[in-house]
C-alpha positions as CSV (number, residue, x, y, z in Angstrom):
1,M,-21.3,-23.2,-18.2
2,N,-18.8,-26.0,-18.0
3,P,-20.3,-29.1,-16.4
4,D,-17.2,-29.6,-14.3
5,V,-18.3,-26.3,-12.6
6,T,-22.0,-27.0,-12.2
7,N,-21.6,-30.6,-11.1
8,T,-19.0,-29.8,-8.4
9,R,-20.4,-31.1,-5.0
10,I,-20.8,-28.1,-2.7
11,A,-21.6,-28.2,1.0
12,I,-22.6,-25.2,3.2
13,L,-21.4,-24.7,6.8
14,G,-23.8,-22.2,8.4
15,S,-27.5,-21.3,7.9
16,G,-27.8,-17.7,8.8
17,F,-29.2,-14.7,6.8
18,I,-26.2,-14.5,4.5
19,V,-26.6,-18.1,3.4
20,N,-30.3,-18.1,3.1
21,D,-30.7,-14.8,1.4
22,C,-27.4,-14.4,-0.6
23,H,-25.3,-17.5,-1.1
24,L,-28.1,-20.0,-2.0
25,P,-30.2,-17.7,-4.2
26,A,-27.1,-16.8,-6.1
27,Y,-26.1,-20.5,-6.5
28,Q,-29.6,-21.4,-7.7
29,K,-29.3,-18.8,-10.4
30,L,-26.2,-20.6,-11.6
31,R,-27.7,-24.1,-11.1
32,L,-24.8,-25.1,-8.9
33,N,-24.8,-28.4,-7.1
34,V,-25.3,-27.8,-3.4
35,V,-25.7,-31.2,-1.9
36,A,-25.4,-30.8,1.9
37,I,-25.6,-28.3,4.8
38,A,-24.8,-28.2,8.5
39,S,-25.3,-25.6,11.2
40,R,-24.8,-25.1,14.9
41,T,-28.6,-25.4,15.0
42,K,-29.9,-28.3,13.0
43,R,-33.5,-27.0,13.0
44,N,-32.3,-23.9,11.2
45,A,-30.3,-25.9,8.7
46,E,-33.4,-28.0,8.0
47,R,-35.4,-24.9,7.4
48,V,-32.8,-23.5,4.9
49,A,-32.4,-26.9,3.2
50,G,-36.2,-27.1,2.7
51,E,-36.4,-23.7,1.2
52,H,-33.6,-24.3,-1.2
53,G,-33.9,-28.0,-2.1
54,I,-30.7,-29.3,-0.3
55,E,-31.0,-33.0,0.1
56,T,-28.7,-33.7,3.1
57,V,-28.7,-32.0,6.5
58,Y,-26.0,-33.2,8.8
59,E,-26.3,-33.3,12.5
60,S,-23.0,-31.4,13.0
61,F,-20.2,-29.7,11.2
62,E,-18.0,-32.7,12.1
63,M,-20.3,-35.1,10.3
64,L,-20.4,-32.9,7.2
65,L,-16.6,-32.7,7.1
66,A,-16.4,-36.4,7.3
67,D,-18.2,-36.8,4.0
68,A,-15.4,-37.5,1.6
69,S,-17.7,-36.9,-1.4
70,I,-17.8,-33.2,-0.8
71,E,-15.5,-31.3,-3.2
72,V,-16.0,-27.6,-2.1
73,L,-16.9,-26.2,1.3
74,D,-18.7,-22.9,1.6
75,I,-18.1,-21.7,5.1
76,A,-20.4,-19.0,6.5
77,V,-20.0,-19.0,10.3
78,P,-18.9,-16.3,12.7
79,P,-15.2,-15.5,12.1
80,Q,-14.2,-16.6,15.6
81,H,-15.4,-20.1,14.7
82,Q,-14.1,-20.3,11.1
83,A,-10.5,-21.1,11.7
84,D,-11.2,-24.4,13.5
85,L,-13.4,-25.6,10.7
86,I,-10.8,-24.8,8.0
87,R,-8.1,-26.6,10.0
88,E,-10.3,-29.7,10.4
89,A,-11.0,-29.7,6.7
90,C,-7.2,-29.5,6.1
91,R,-6.6,-32.3,8.5
92,R,-9.0,-34.6,6.7
93,G,-7.7,-33.4,3.3
94,T,-10.6,-34.6,1.2
95,V,-12.0,-31.3,-0.2
96,K,-10.6,-29.5,-3.2
97,G,-11.6,-26.0,-2.4
98,I,-12.8,-23.8,0.5
99,L,-14.7,-20.5,0.1
100,A,-14.2,-18.8,3.5
101,Q,-16.1,-15.8,4.9
102,K,-14.5,-12.5,5.5
103,P,-12.7,-11.7,7.7
104,L,-10.6,-14.9,7.1
105,A,-9.3,-14.5,10.6
106,L,-9.3,-12.0,13.5
107,D,-5.7,-11.0,12.9
108,Y,-2.9,-11.4,10.4
109,A,-1.0,-14.1,12.3
110,E,-4.0,-16.4,12.4
111,A,-4.9,-15.7,8.8
112,L,-1.3,-16.6,7.7
113,S,-1.5,-19.8,9.6
114,I,-4.8,-20.7,7.8
115,V,-3.4,-19.9,4.4
116,E,-0.3,-22.0,5.0
117,E,-2.3,-25.0,6.3
118,C,-4.5,-24.9,3.2
119,E,-1.5,-24.8,0.9
120,K,0.1,-27.7,2.8
121,A,-3.1,-29.8,2.4
122,G,-3.4,-28.9,-1.3
123,I,-6.7,-27.2,-0.8
124,V,-7.5,-24.1,-2.8
125,L,-8.6,-21.3,-0.5
126,A,-10.7,-18.3,-1.6
127,V,-12.2,-15.6,0.7
128,N,-15.6,-14.1,0.1
129,Q,-14.7,-10.5,-0.5
130,N,-17.9,-10.2,-2.5
131,M,-17.9,-6.4,-2.9
132,R,-15.5,-6.9,-5.8
133,F,-18.3,-8.6,-7.7
134,D,-20.9,-5.8,-7.2
135,P,-21.8,-4.9,-10.7
136,S,-21.0,-1.2,-10.2
137,V,-17.6,-1.9,-8.5
138,A,-16.6,-4.4,-11.2
139,E,-17.5,-2.1,-14.0
140,A,-15.6,0.8,-12.3
141,D,-12.6,-1.5,-12.1
142,R,-12.9,-2.3,-15.8
143,L,-13.1,1.3,-16.8
144,L,-10.2,2.3,-14.5
145,K,-7.9,-0.3,-15.8
146,S,-8.9,0.5,-19.4
147,G,-7.3,3.9,-18.8
148,R,-10.5,5.9,-19.3
149,F,-9.8,8.0,-16.2
150,G,-6.1,8.5,-16.8
151,D,-3.8,8.2,-13.8
152,P,-5.7,7.9,-10.5
153,V,-5.6,11.0,-8.3
154,F,-8.1,10.5,-5.5
155,T,-10.8,7.9,-4.6
156,T,-13.4,7.9,-1.8
157,I,-15.8,5.4,-0.5
158,D,-18.4,6.9,1.9
159,M,-20.8,4.6,3.8
160,R,-23.7,6.1,5.7
161,G,-25.6,2.9,6.6
162,I,-27.0,1.0,9.5
163,P,-26.1,-2.7,9.3
164,H,-28.1,-5.4,11.0
165,W,-25.8,-6.5,13.8
166,Q,-25.5,-10.2,14.6
167,P,-25.1,-11.4,18.2
168,W,-21.7,-12.8,17.6
169,Q,-20.3,-9.4,16.7
170,A,-20.3,-8.5,20.4
171,E,-17.6,-11.1,21.0
172,L,-15.4,-9.3,18.4
173,Q,-15.9,-5.9,20.0
174,S,-15.8,-4.5,16.5
175,A,-18.7,-2.6,14.8
176,S,-17.1,-1.7,11.5
177,L,-13.4,-2.3,10.8
178,K,-13.6,-6.1,10.7
179,I,-17.1,-6.3,9.5
180,M,-17.8,-3.4,7.0
181,S,-14.6,-1.5,6.5
182,I,-12.9,-4.7,5.4
183,H,-15.1,-4.7,2.3
184,H,-14.2,-1.1,1.4
185,L,-10.5,-1.4,2.2
186,D,-10.4,-4.5,0.0
187,C,-12.2,-2.6,-2.7
188,I,-9.6,0.1,-2.7
189,R,-6.9,-2.6,-3.0
190,Y,-8.9,-4.2,-5.9
191,W,-9.0,-0.9,-7.8
192,H,-5.6,0.6,-6.9
193,G,-3.3,-2.0,-5.5
194,D,-1.7,-2.0,-2.1
195,P,-1.0,1.3,-0.2
196,E,2.2,2.0,1.7
197,A,0.5,3.2,4.8
198,I,-2.9,4.0,6.5
199,Y,-4.1,6.4,9.1
200,C,-7.4,5.5,10.7
201,S,-9.4,7.6,13.2
202,T,-12.4,6.1,15.0
203,R,-15.0,6.7,17.6
204,P,-17.9,4.5,19.0
205,D,-21.3,4.5,17.5
206,P,-23.9,5.9,20.0
207,R,-26.5,3.4,19.0
208,T,-24.5,0.1,19.2
209,E,-24.6,-1.3,22.8
210,F,-21.8,-3.8,22.8
211,P,-18.2,-2.5,23.7
212,H,-16.4,-1.2,20.6
213,Q,-14.3,1.7,19.4
214,D,-14.9,1.5,15.6
215,G,-18.5,2.6,15.0
216,I,-17.4,5.6,12.9
217,C,-14.1,5.2,11.0
218,T,-12.2,7.5,8.7
219,S,-9.2,5.8,6.9
220,V,-6.7,7.6,4.8
221,L,-4.7,5.3,2.5
222,E,-1.4,6.6,1.2
223,Y,0.4,5.4,-1.9
224,G,4.0,6.1,-2.9
225,N,3.1,7.8,-6.2
226,G,1.0,10.5,-4.4
227,F,-2.4,8.8,-4.9
228,R,-4.7,9.0,-1.9
229,A,-7.9,7.2,-1.0
230,V,-10.3,7.9,1.9
231,V,-12.8,5.5,3.3
232,I,-15.6,6.7,5.7
233,D,-17.6,4.0,7.5
234,D,-20.4,5.6,9.5
235,V,-22.8,3.2,11.1
236,W,-24.5,5.9,13.1
237,T,-25.5,8.1,10.1
238,G,-27.5,10.3,12.3
239,P,-30.5,9.4,14.5
240,A,-32.3,7.6,11.6
241,Q,-33.7,4.9,13.9
242,E,-34.6,7.4,16.6
243,G,-37.2,9.5,14.8
244,C,-35.1,11.6,12.4
245,P,-35.5,11.3,8.6
246,G,-32.6,9.2,7.3
247,D,-30.1,9.5,4.5
248,I,-28.9,5.9,4.0
249,R,-26.3,5.3,1.2
250,I,-23.0,4.1,0.1
251,E,-21.3,6.2,-2.5
252,Y,-17.9,6.1,-4.1
253,R,-15.9,8.5,-6.4
254,I,-12.8,7.7,-8.5
255,E,-11.0,10.8,-9.8
256,G,-8.2,10.6,-12.4
257,T,-6.2,13.0,-14.5
258,D,-8.6,12.3,-17.5
259,G,-12.0,11.5,-16.0
260,L,-14.0,10.4,-13.0
261,A,-16.6,7.8,-11.9
262,I,-19.4,8.3,-9.4
263,G,-21.1,5.2,-8.0
264,D,-23.8,4.2,-5.6
265,I,-24.0,0.8,-3.9
266,G,-27.5,-0.4,-3.3
267,W,-27.4,-3.0,-0.6
268,C,-27.9,-0.7,2.5
269,K,-31.1,0.6,1.1
270,D,-34.6,-0.8,1.5
271,P,-34.8,-3.4,0.0
272,Y,-31.3,-4.7,0.4
273,T,-31.5,-6.0,-3.2
274,S,-31.6,-2.5,-4.6
275,P,-29.3,-2.2,-7.7
276,S,-26.1,-0.3,-7.7
277,S,-25.4,2.4,-10.2
278,L,-22.4,4.1,-11.9
279,R,-22.0,7.2,-14.1
280,H,-18.7,8.3,-15.6
281,A,-17.2,10.9,-17.8
282,A,-13.8,11.8,-19.4
283,K,-12.2,14.7,-21.1
284,G,-14.1,15.6,-24.3
285,D,-17.4,14.0,-23.2
286,E,-20.5,16.2,-23.4
287,G,-21.9,14.7,-20.2
288,F,-21.9,11.7,-18.0
289,T,-22.5,8.2,-19.3
290,T,-24.7,5.9,-17.2
291,A,-23.4,2.4,-17.1
292,Q,-25.9,-0.4,-18.0
293,L,-25.5,-2.8,-15.1
294,D,-27.2,-6.1,-14.4
295,G,-28.0,-7.2,-10.9
296,S,-27.1,-6.0,-7.4
297,W,-24.6,-6.7,-4.7
298,F,-27.0,-8.8,-2.7
299,P,-27.4,-11.5,-3.9
300,D,-25.7,-11.4,-7.3
301,A,-22.1,-10.7,-6.2
302,F,-22.2,-14.0,-4.5
303,K,-22.3,-15.7,-7.9
304,G,-19.0,-14.2,-8.7
305,T,-17.2,-15.3,-5.5
306,M,-18.2,-19.0,-5.9
307,L,-17.6,-19.0,-9.7
308,D,-14.1,-17.5,-9.0
309,L,-13.3,-20.6,-6.9
310,L,-15.0,-23.2,-9.1
311,T,-13.4,-21.9,-12.3
312,A,-10.0,-21.8,-10.7
313,L,-10.4,-25.4,-9.6
314,Q,-11.5,-26.5,-13.1
315,E,-8.7,-24.6,-14.8
316,G,-6.0,-25.4,-12.3
317,K,-5.2,-21.8,-11.5
318,S,-5.4,-19.5,-8.5
319,P,-8.7,-17.7,-7.9
320,M,-8.7,-13.9,-7.8
321,L,-9.9,-14.0,-4.2
322,N,-7.1,-16.4,-3.1
323,G,-6.0,-16.6,0.5
324,R,-2.5,-15.2,-0.2
325,D,-4.0,-12.1,-1.7
326,N,-6.4,-11.8,1.2
327,L,-3.6,-11.6,3.6
328,K,-2.9,-8.1,2.3
329,T,-6.5,-7.1,3.1
330,I,-6.1,-8.6,6.6
331,A,-2.9,-6.7,7.0
332,L,-4.6,-3.5,6.0
333,V,-7.4,-4.0,8.5
334,D,-4.8,-4.8,11.3
335,A,-2.9,-1.7,10.4
336,A,-6.1,0.4,10.6
337,V,-6.8,-1.1,14.1
338,R,-3.3,-0.3,15.2
339,S,-3.5,3.2,13.7
340,S,-6.7,3.9,15.6
341,R,-5.4,2.5,18.8
342,E,-2.0,4.3,18.7
343,Q,-3.3,7.4,16.9
344,R,-0.6,7.4,14.3
345,R,0.1,6.5,10.7
346,V,1.0,2.8,10.2
347,R,3.0,1.4,7.4
348,L,1.7,-1.9,5.9
349,D,5.2,-3.5,5.9
350,S,5.2,-3.3,9.7
351,I,2.3,-5.8,10.1
């Protein structure tokens, strides 16, 4: 790997599960140069730093942002607190790149403001839509774009999983659309480009106690060429925590005029590091081919998101997960929220 990539000075803002169990293990596999961390709770930051060999623990986010030697910020805080940190980094103007968590912001208007401020400050912004780097998802994309399946006809992503809710999610009053569905809607964009419209129907999850309307979501994405995609996000998935045998899974299916792919995403299983899988077939095949995949979504996909940013900085280009592209994912989520609330089909160009 290019030394300009591995020597880049990275600092982490946040010290929760996703940092400790996903970001940092992935970066250690790549031997990246994580030099500092800060969190709302210093004691937690010290614990994470000790586990992963990070030399500097700052007393506050503000003290970390004041360190002009930091080149890249990896922000992993609740989304309602992320925008202020990005804006402060832009005001100081010393970092080269920012890897932000998804959702980038809570609505399109705020996301657009963040993207524009980063552009004005000359900071390269990427958003951690890490599902794109799940080994199964990435291989399905390669096969799809190679033409193996012909013209896309119908794609589905079906999640029957029970995520581990974080206390900050109650403030968002969102159980799925801004937390889980955003991954799957972004994945459809990654595979098939941008839809013209979406229809989303939701209902609350009986298990989740905080106020929300989007515990179970069914989204239909419509494309001008006739292609359709359906995303089901079901965080209830039956009374699996209330004494009933469970059936926890995330599956996807890509059907084309010449072939199809059937995939399974491993993260919602026990353990969460379970590998993903993919089998595919096309006209003339005697049977399905099982893809030989390396790694799992958690933590391996997090190598891809940071490398996407670091390589872009080194080569002077835009990362795949750039902020401008992510605005289209935010618009799709906003359209899904509006569709559910108003019980109607929403065109993306109305956002």
